[in-house]
C-alpha positions as CSV (number, residue, x, y, z in Angstrom):
1,M,4.8,-50.2,69.7
2,T,6.3,-49.5,66.3
3,E,4.8,-52.8,65.1
4,Y,1.3,-51.5,65.8
5,K,2.0,-48.3,63.9
6,D,3.5,-50.2,61.0
7,Q,0.5,-52.6,60.9
8,G,-1.9,-49.7,61.1
9,L,-0.2,-48.0,58.2
10,R,-0.1,-51.2,56.1
11,K,-3.8,-51.8,56.8
12,A,-4.7,-48.2,55.8
13,A,-2.6,-48.5,52.7
14,R,-4.3,-51.7,51.7
15,Q,-7.8,-50.3,52.2
16,N,-7.2,-47.2,50.1
17,K,-7.8,-48.0,46.5
18,P,-6.1,-45.8,43.9
19,P,-8.5,-43.2,42.6
20,Q,-10.4,-44.2,39.5
21,L,-9.9,-41.8,36.7
22,P,-12.6,-41.2,34.1
23,S,-12.1,-43.0,30.8
24,N,-11.6,-39.7,28.9
25,F,-9.1,-38.3,31.4
26,T,-6.2,-38.2,28.9
27,Y,-8.3,-36.4,26.2
28,R,-9.6,-33.8,28.7
29,M,-6.2,-33.2,30.2
30,M,-4.6,-32.8,26.7
31,K,-7.5,-30.4,25.7
32,R,-6.9,-28.3,28.8
33,I,-3.2,-28.2,28.2
34,G,-3.8,-27.2,24.6
35,E,-6.1,-24.4,25.8
36,E,-3.5,-23.2,28.2
37,M,-0.8,-23.1,25.5
38,Y,-3.2,-21.2,23.2
39,L,-3.9,-18.6,25.9
40,R,-0.2,-18.2,26.7
41,E,0.6,-17.7,23.0
42,K,-2.2,-15.1,22.7
43,R,-0.9,-13.2,25.7
44,Q,2.6,-13.2,24.3
45,E,1.4,-12.0,20.9
46,K,-0.5,-9.2,22.6
47,R,2.6,-8.1,24.6
48,L,4.7,-8.2,21.4
49,F,2.1,-6.2,19.5
50,I,2.0,-3.5,22.3
51,L,5.8,-3.5,22.3
52,M,5.9,-3.1,18.5
53,I,3.5,-0.1,18.6
54,L,5.5,1.5,21.4
55,T,8.7,1.1,19.5
56,V,7.3,2.5,16.2
57,T,5.8,5.4,18.1
58,L,9.1,6.2,19.7
59,M,10.9,5.9,16.4
60,I,8.5,8.3,14.7
61,G,8.6,10.7,17.6
62,G,12.4,10.6,17.5
63,C,12.5,11.3,13.7
64,I,10.0,14.2,14.0
65,G,12.1,15.6,17.0
66,M,15.3,15.3,15.0
67,I,13.7,17.1,12.0
68,V,12.3,19.9,14.1
69,W,15.7,20.2,16.0
70,I,17.6,20.5,12.7
71,Y,15.2,22.4,10.5
72,G,13.1,24.2,13.1
73,K,13.8,27.7,11.9
74,E,13.3,27.0,8.3
75,I,9.9,25.3,9.0
76,A,8.7,28.2,11.1
77,E,9.7,30.7,8.4
78,G,8.0,28.6,5.8
79,L,4.8,28.4,7.8
80,Q,4.9,32.2,8.3
81,K,5.2,32.8,4.6
82,S,2.4,30.3,3.9
83,V,0.0,32.1,6.3
84,N,0.8,35.4,4.7
85,N,0.0,34.0,1.3
86,L,-3.5,32.7,2.1
87,P,-6.2,34.1,-0.1
88,E,-8.8,36.6,1.1
89,P,-11.8,35.1,2.9
90,S,-14.1,36.8,0.4
91,S,-12.6,34.6,-2.4
92,L,-13.5,31.4,-0.4
93,I,-17.2,32.1,-1.0
94,F,-16.7,30.4,-4.3
95,Y,-16.1,27.1,-2.5
96,L,-19.1,27.4,-0.1
97,P,-21.6,25.4,-2.3
98,M,-19.2,22.5,-2.6
99,L,-18.5,22.5,1.2
100,I,-22.3,22.3,1.8
101,A,-23.0,19.8,-1.0
102,L,-20.4,17.2,-0.1
103,P,-21.7,16.4,3.4
104,L,-25.2,16.4,2.1
105,L,-24.3,13.9,-0.7
106,R,-22.6,11.7,1.9
107,I,-25.7,11.6,4.1
108,F,-27.9,10.9,1.1
109,D,-25.6,8.1,0.0
110,R,-25.6,6.5,3.4
111,W,-29.4,6.7,3.6
112,L,-29.8,5.1,0.2
113,R,-27.4,2.3,1.1
114,R,-29.4,1.5,4.3
115,K,-32.7,1.6,2.5
116,F,-31.7,-0.6,-0.5
117,K,-29.2,-2.8,1.4
118,H,-30.9,-6.0,0.2
119,L,-30.4,-5.1,-3.5
120,L,-26.6,-4.8,-3.2
């Protein structure tokens, strides 16, 4: 009985041809592997960038916290003195034309750049 099974397996193994691979199989496989490596590197760079931003943010926050903890009273007193030394609102009318003119000049500049874009 085992002879029939062995013969059947041998016959089936002889009939199955190895699969034919396309002629450019190696090129396509290497291209796919290269794309996978590129995507993996990009993911790793993205993770490192996020980690770097998080680290820098925490460092800056720690520095600001330390400064406030050490010099908190002096900063509060200095801000209070600065607020008390602000000029009267009536004297700020002198700056009103400039505060109106600057945004208008910016809008005019932007309009001119769009209109004469081809000349630049």
